[in-house]
Phi, psi and omega in degrees: 000151182287149178284138179238134180229131174266124176242150186304130176064015178257354184299307183288329176296319177296320179296320180297320179296319179294331182277343191306317185283345184239007185299139179265156173303155185304316182295318182291326184295334179289342184249336183228143180296144172277146179259151178099178176104159180243120177264122180252126191236144175283136174232124184261004178212165179231093183303140179286336180229123183259016179267105183288347175287337177263311182248095179274088180215156185295326179298323178282314181302324185308319178268310194281341181294344176277345185252310183254123186259159177259173177291327180207161180233153178296150185216148174286328187228005179285164178299133181058023179071025183228150169242143180295145168233258179286338172256143178257343175202162181206148183207136178258144177286148181302330182275000178073010184261357177205158175217132184248131179243127172264127189261159183287137181273148173078018180271138179239147169289162183297341176267008175095348180288150180285143173276131180221177178297337178297327178292321179293315180298315180298313182299316183293313186277327187258345183235300186300311185290310185272338192241329188290139183301326179255325184294333182296339175271311183296322184257023185299329182262007177290121183247341180197157171229110179279143180232078182297336173206176186293343185243018178226131175232122181247111180280129180246130184247143180283339178222153180306129182234121183301127178293333174305317179293312180302315181298315180294335182277344189304315183299324185260334192246003187244035176294126185260130178247158184284124179302318186293342178266330186257351188285345178252128179087180182281124185302318183296338183256006184293132179303335180294346177295334179249356173218072192298146174246124183223201177242003191287178183291346180231145176261146174289123186255308179195162179220126174245107183309133179078357183239296185195161163250144177232128175247139182244150181305136174268106184290346182254023182295144183291336180287120186300123178077359182251157359279166179275326181283151173274326184211152165235128178240125176262105179276123183287115178229080185297335177272108184300331181296340182276347183294318181298314181293326177294323176294315181295327179276002180062030175275334174227163180242352182209133172233106181261180177051041177054037177296332171275120182305146182305325182295340181266352189295319182299316180293315185292332180293342181265358180282123180303137177090357179240150179226146176256125186238120180262347182279161173099009180234012185299331178273008183228048183286123176269148181236129177271116183232153170259111177277144189234132176269103184285356174289338179284125187308312183298319185281344175286348180272119182302327180297324178290318180296320178292326176298317178297320178298318179292334183282348183264123177268093185298320180297320178296319179298316180299318185283324188260316180283317183257002178051035178088353181270051180193176176227149173293136181273149175254339183182196188283352174246129186289156180295340182283349183269111185285342186276314189250339188296141169224141175269358183277069180224160176298156177235154179232093182294153179292117181203107176297324180297315180295320179298314180297319181295319179294320179292321175297315181299325180285352176095012181257083182283155177288138172282181181300331180274006177088359185262134177273312176196169184245140179234154175262121186246122182244102175282137176297140186272006191288326184229153175303324185293322179292322179290319179294321178294326176302318177297316179297314184298321177302316181291319181296320180288328178300328182291342178248015172089014177254122180270100180264118182259119185287136171235111182259119180243165170281179187305306185297317181292324179295313181298318179295314183297316186277312193261350177243307185273344182056036183266066180200161169252310173234145175224148176259119183237153176241066179295157181252134172271122188248041170089351179202131183302332183285345185280312185212013185248311181298331181297341181286341184231350181288141180276165175085009178285130181299149175302145174093357178274114182296151175055050178220175179288097175246018179267005179075014181286137179217125179217108184300321182294316179293318177301323181294321177295317179298316181295319180294317179295330183293340182239005180283119185274334179284119187299320181293318179293321179297318178299317179296323177298321180286337172289322175295321176304315181298316180300315183294322179296314183289330177293317188259346174052060169297333171212172182239118175276123186255310184210165175223140183212152171249177185260177181235141171250142171237130186216159169295146176300341183282345180275120186248160183060049173268139171065042180263011169208164187289354176232040193304316185299333181246023174261190194271349177059026180297329183256010175283139182214166181248129176262124178241124181265000000 
């Protein structure tokens, strides 16, 4: 592969050169996208595995969703909130035992081989169900995928599976990989996991560790006239504070996923030629939660958990930690979800007096030094906000006599401590709500989850009544009844507090004014960017 080098202030000049031969007149450009150009984007991490069919996470999707496509993508105005991608239609059987997908004709893999239903069947049975971090739950009852022809895939389930769930899972959980590349050898060790081959508008071109990922235009993409860009380059900028200066210096043109710190947004919004975009993350709502280890005697007492809830000033957290770019959470389903959310749940107003009274009632009197007991508090290291909230929580608990001692770990050590070793009392976590409680939310409170599963209930919490609601919703085929069950689920979670939902937030994009078609779907940052283009004057 050719060597690619980013030099200071040459990014936009390079884009202009690429556009020169295809530039449209000024009037036409206002109505039709310009073709060509190189979009340079800030990347604050380097995923070890770039296969989104195995690792369904935003860090992987950010790069790989342009290369590896899903059956459908989230949409602001499409039917059922979806737009077709590799599938053009989908239908669930009334008995919940099958789902039929009609696939797009004339699609090719990046190596020229034809895309067929065999690829969908292979991906579902050999990757999503046994290997994917989220799909192994959603597709647990998938027993076969029939392929009566090259453009039809019929999913067969051993137990009734709500089509509402399958449909809601498509944007995040249905990345299709090529059977002919993965069918030989161990899937987890396939070199394509780090140099993916897909059907998307861009091909994976090269990766320089610590420097950049480069994606190149797929000239044989199925989307007519797409993609508009010639290249996408992800410049590795692990220090988020450097993204703002890189935008101002025109070294990059886009910083997504709040790569520009919230504290810099007011200033950066006033810089000529840059725009702050809050839209395009509605399908990626993050939730700030306090995870609780119920093995700890004090925390197994509901009065103590409710005291902790009363000790947290959610409005203060929204204003100071998130600088207003968040909302106070009411429960395990975010307010942004129109399908499942309910406000009909118990509330815990901020009250130090109520917290102290509950702790006294539970029998945990203050010692002479004012401390009732000591807890080990582990903030997740992924975002500045989770770490800042950890500092706040320590101070808030001190006011009610709980000595919370911070333990700050790196990513790997945090996941091991919380989800494998259970070496925590409280942890600050940022789970993502992915459009359906069964995809990544119920697992946070459901009992019986094996040790070592990240972002799951590893606090030892067990509630038969709550488990029964989760189990019933998992097989309820009537969409309205299923929605009502999840509203009951929210009430029970907030009543018993297996964890405490504090805030919910989406991300912010900062981009050059020249970057067009930003945020045109609810998962824009992790969608394929086939219609994104650069305007050069």
